[in-house]
C-alpha positions as CSV (number, residue, x, y, z in Angstrom):
1,G,-19.1,13.6,-7.4
2,P,-22.5,14.8,-6.2
3,F,-24.8,12.4,-4.2
4,V,-28.4,12.6,-3.0
5,L,-29.7,12.0,0.5
6,S,-33.4,11.1,0.7
7,N,-35.8,9.4,3.1
8,F,-33.9,10.5,6.1
9,T,-35.9,11.8,9.1
10,D,-32.9,13.8,10.2
11,R,-31.7,14.9,6.8
12,S,-30.9,18.5,7.7
13,F,-28.9,17.3,10.7
14,I,-26.9,14.9,8.6
15,L,-26.2,17.5,5.9
16,S,-25.0,19.9,8.6
17,K,-22.6,17.3,10.1
18,L,-21.3,16.4,6.6
19,S,-20.7,20.1,5.8
20,S,-18.8,20.7,9.0
21,L,-16.6,17.6,8.4
22,L,-15.9,18.7,4.9
23,L,-14.8,22.1,6.1
24,E,-12.4,20.6,8.6
25,Y,-11.0,18.3,5.9
26,N,-10.4,21.2,3.5
27,E,-8.6,23.1,6.3
28,K,-6.3,20.1,6.8
29,I,-5.5,19.9,3.2
30,I,-4.7,23.6,2.9
31,S,-2.4,23.5,6.0
32,I,0.1,21.1,4.2
33,I,0.1,22.6,0.7
34,D,3.3,24.6,1.4
35,L,5.4,21.5,2.1
36,P,8.4,20.9,-0.2
37,A,7.7,18.9,-3.4
38,I,8.9,15.3,-3.5
39,T,9.5,12.9,-6.3
40,I,7.4,9.8,-6.0
41,S,9.3,6.7,-7.2
42,P,7.5,4.6,-9.9
43,P,7.1,0.9,-9.5
44,L,10.6,-0.6,-9.6
45,Y,9.7,-3.3,-12.0
46,L,9.3,-0.6,-14.7
47,Q,13.0,0.4,-14.1
48,F,14.5,-3.1,-14.3
49,N,14.0,-6.0,-16.8
50,N,11.2,-8.4,-16.0
51,N,13.4,-11.3,-17.3
52,F,10.2,-13.0,-18.8
53,T,10.9,-15.7,-21.3
54,E,8.9,-15.4,-24.6
55,E,6.4,-18.0,-23.3
56,Q,5.9,-16.3,-20.0
57,Q,5.4,-12.9,-21.8
58,A,2.8,-14.5,-24.0
59,Y,0.9,-15.8,-20.9
60,E,1.2,-12.4,-19.3
61,N,-0.4,-10.8,-22.3
62,I,-3.3,-13.3,-22.2
63,R,-4.0,-12.4,-18.6
64,I,-3.8,-8.7,-19.3
65,A,-6.3,-9.1,-22.2
66,A,-8.6,-11.1,-19.9
67,W,-8.6,-8.3,-17.3
68,H,-9.3,-5.6,-19.9
69,T,-12.2,-7.7,-21.2
70,H,-13.6,-7.8,-17.6
71,F,-13.1,-4.1,-17.3
72,A,-15.0,-3.4,-20.5
73,I,-18.0,-5.4,-19.3
74,Y,-18.2,-4.8,-15.6
75,G,-16.4,-1.5,-15.1
76,R,-13.1,-0.5,-13.6
77,G,-12.0,1.0,-10.3
78,S,-14.1,1.2,-7.1
79,A,-17.3,0.9,-9.1
80,M,-16.3,-2.4,-10.7
81,Y,-18.8,-5.3,-10.2
82,R,-17.5,-8.1,-8.1
83,T,-18.2,-11.2,-10.3
84,N,-17.3,-14.9,-10.2
85,E,-15.1,-14.1,-13.2
86,L,-13.3,-11.6,-11.2
87,Y,-12.3,-14.1,-8.6
88,E,-11.2,-16.5,-11.3
89,L,-8.9,-13.8,-12.6
90,L,-7.5,-13.2,-9.1
91,F,-6.7,-16.9,-8.6
92,Q,-4.9,-16.9,-11.9
93,G,-2.7,-14.0,-10.7
94,I,-2.6,-10.3,-11.3
95,P,-0.3,-9.2,-14.2
96,N,2.6,-7.0,-13.2
97,S,1.3,-4.0,-15.0
98,L,-2.1,-4.0,-13.2
99,R,-0.8,-4.8,-9.6
100,N,-0.4,-1.1,-8.6
101,E,-4.0,-0.4,-9.6
102,L,-5.7,-3.6,-8.3
103,W,-3.7,-4.1,-5.1
104,L,-4.6,-0.5,-4.1
105,L,-8.2,-1.2,-5.0
106,F,-8.8,-4.6,-3.4
107,S,-6.9,-3.8,-0.2
108,G,-9.1,-0.8,0.3
109,A,-6.1,1.4,0.4
110,I,-7.5,3.5,-2.5
111,Y,-10.1,5.0,-0.1
112,D,-7.5,5.8,2.6
113,K,-5.5,7.6,0.0
114,E,-8.4,9.5,-1.4
115,V,-9.4,10.9,2.0
116,N,-5.8,11.7,3.0
117,L,-4.5,13.7,0.1
118,N,-0.9,15.0,0.6
119,I,-0.4,12.9,3.8
120,Y,2.4,10.9,2.2
121,R,4.2,14.1,1.2
122,K,3.8,15.4,4.7
123,Y,5.3,12.3,6.4
124,V,8.1,12.2,4.0
125,Y,9.0,15.7,5.1
126,E,8.5,14.8,8.8
127,S,10.4,11.6,8.7
128,S,13.4,13.3,7.2
129,N,13.5,15.8,9.9
130,V,12.7,13.8,13.1
131,K,15.5,13.7,15.6
132,N,16.2,11.5,18.7
133,D,12.8,9.9,19.0
134,H,13.3,7.9,15.8
135,D,17.0,7.3,15.8
136,T,16.7,3.7,17.1
137,I,13.9,2.9,14.6
138,N,16.0,4.3,11.8
139,E,18.9,2.2,12.8
140,E,16.7,-1.0,12.7
141,I,15.5,0.0,9.3
142,E,19.0,0.5,8.0
143,R,20.0,-3.0,9.2
144,D,17.1,-4.5,7.4
145,L,17.2,-2.6,4.1
146,Y,19.7,-4.9,2.4
147,R,18.1,-8.1,3.8
148,A,14.6,-7.4,2.2
149,L,14.9,-8.9,-1.3
150,P,18.7,-9.2,-1.9
151,D,18.1,-11.3,-5.1
152,Q,16.0,-8.6,-6.7
153,E,18.1,-6.3,-9.0
154,A,16.0,-3.3,-7.8
155,Y,17.5,-3.6,-4.4
156,Q,21.0,-3.9,-5.6
157,Q,20.7,-0.3,-6.7
158,D,20.6,3.0,-4.8
159,S,17.2,4.0,-6.3
160,G,15.5,0.8,-4.9
161,I,17.2,1.0,-1.5
162,N,16.4,4.7,-1.2
163,A,12.7,4.2,-2.0
164,L,12.5,1.3,0.5
165,R,14.2,3.3,3.2
166,R,11.9,6.3,2.6
167,L,8.7,4.0,2.7
168,L,9.7,2.4,6.0
169,R,10.7,5.6,7.7
170,V,7.5,7.3,6.6
171,Y,5.3,4.5,7.9
172,A,7.2,4.5,11.2
173,C,6.6,8.2,11.5
174,Y,3.0,7.9,10.5
175,N,2.1,4.9,12.8
176,T,4.1,5.7,15.9
177,D,2.2,3.0,17.9
178,V,4.0,0.4,15.8
179,G,6.9,2.2,14.3
180,Y,8.9,-0.5,12.5
181,C,8.8,-4.2,13.1
182,Q,10.5,-7.2,11.4
183,A,9.1,-8.4,8.1
184,M,7.9,-4.9,7.1
185,N,11.0,-4.6,5.0
186,I,10.0,-7.6,2.9
187,L,6.4,-6.6,2.6
188,G,7.4,-3.0,1.7
189,G,10.0,-4.4,-0.8
190,V,7.4,-6.4,-2.6
191,L,4.9,-3.6,-2.8
192,L,7.5,-1.2,-4.2
193,L,8.4,-3.6,-6.9
194,Y,4.9,-3.1,-8.4
195,M,3.6,0.1,-7.0
196,N,4.7,3.7,-6.8
197,E,5.8,4.9,-3.4
198,E,2.6,6.6,-2.2
199,D,0.4,3.8,-3.3
200,A,2.7,1.3,-1.7
201,F,2.6,3.3,1.6
202,W,-1.3,3.2,1.8
203,T,-1.2,-0.5,0.9
204,L,1.3,-1.2,3.6
205,A,-0.9,0.7,6.1
206,A,-4.0,-1.2,5.0
207,L,-2.2,-4.6,5.4
208,C,-0.6,-3.7,8.8
209,E,-3.6,-2.0,10.4
210,R,-6.7,-3.6,8.8
211,L,-6.0,-6.8,6.8
212,L,-3.3,-8.4,9.0
213,P,-3.4,-6.3,12.2
214,D,-1.8,-9.0,14.5
215,Y,1.1,-9.6,12.2
216,Y,2.9,-6.3,11.9
217,N,3.1,-5.0,15.3
218,T,5.5,-5.2,18.2
219,K,3.9,-8.4,19.6
220,V,3.4,-10.1,16.2
221,V,0.7,-12.3,17.8
222,G,-0.7,-13.5,14.5
223,A,2.6,-14.8,13.3
224,L,3.3,-16.6,16.6
225,I,-0.2,-18.2,16.5
226,D,0.4,-19.4,12.9
227,Q,3.8,-20.7,13.9
228,D,2.4,-22.7,16.7
229,I,-0.3,-24.1,14.3
230,Y,2.3,-25.2,11.8
231,E,4.4,-26.8,14.5
232,S,1.4,-28.8,15.9
233,D,0.6,-30.0,12.4
234,K,4.0,-31.6,11.8
235,P,3.9,-35.4,11.8
236,E,5.7,-36.9,14.8
């Protein structure tokens, strides 16, 4: 939407820079419009039974109603007010039907997605056409696909496995510095249960690159540090 810049001594310079950046951005979008269309997989929990008991479903409905009450009072989306009530709702757990929306929002991935339109589609195409450079990574991904969440019905089906394969290959192609590392299969598997593929991709990127940057890389420094801390806290 429109916005106003005021009280800037270099207002004309800032407007000029913003205009040039927007022109570059538009050119980038136009350059990938001719890519083949892809089908984005919806959240996998929508395709399979939740197996909620009647009591669990009643509790889920109460949580959903509480969130919608908060939305009605404090707004929804990136303009939502951050209130004490919001954090109480988060501590109680996000309902399945709102996880796609709220994980994307609270991870900050929503902003990455908005400024990188069609990037997921671009990397789906590229990851399906890369050759030797990614053969080893793809072999690692194949070995880990069925180890992600084997007890979940979604990953006992081709549709779930194919979505997870696509997500991990796309991220490896997108972030060549990391490629693929252990535990990304589990993280990606959880995200896909509740998010569509494209949103799961941007949330995975936010987690690996910004929220937990030392966990999901080739050195897994964060995980090693936590492991040492847990070991040191064990009673002798």
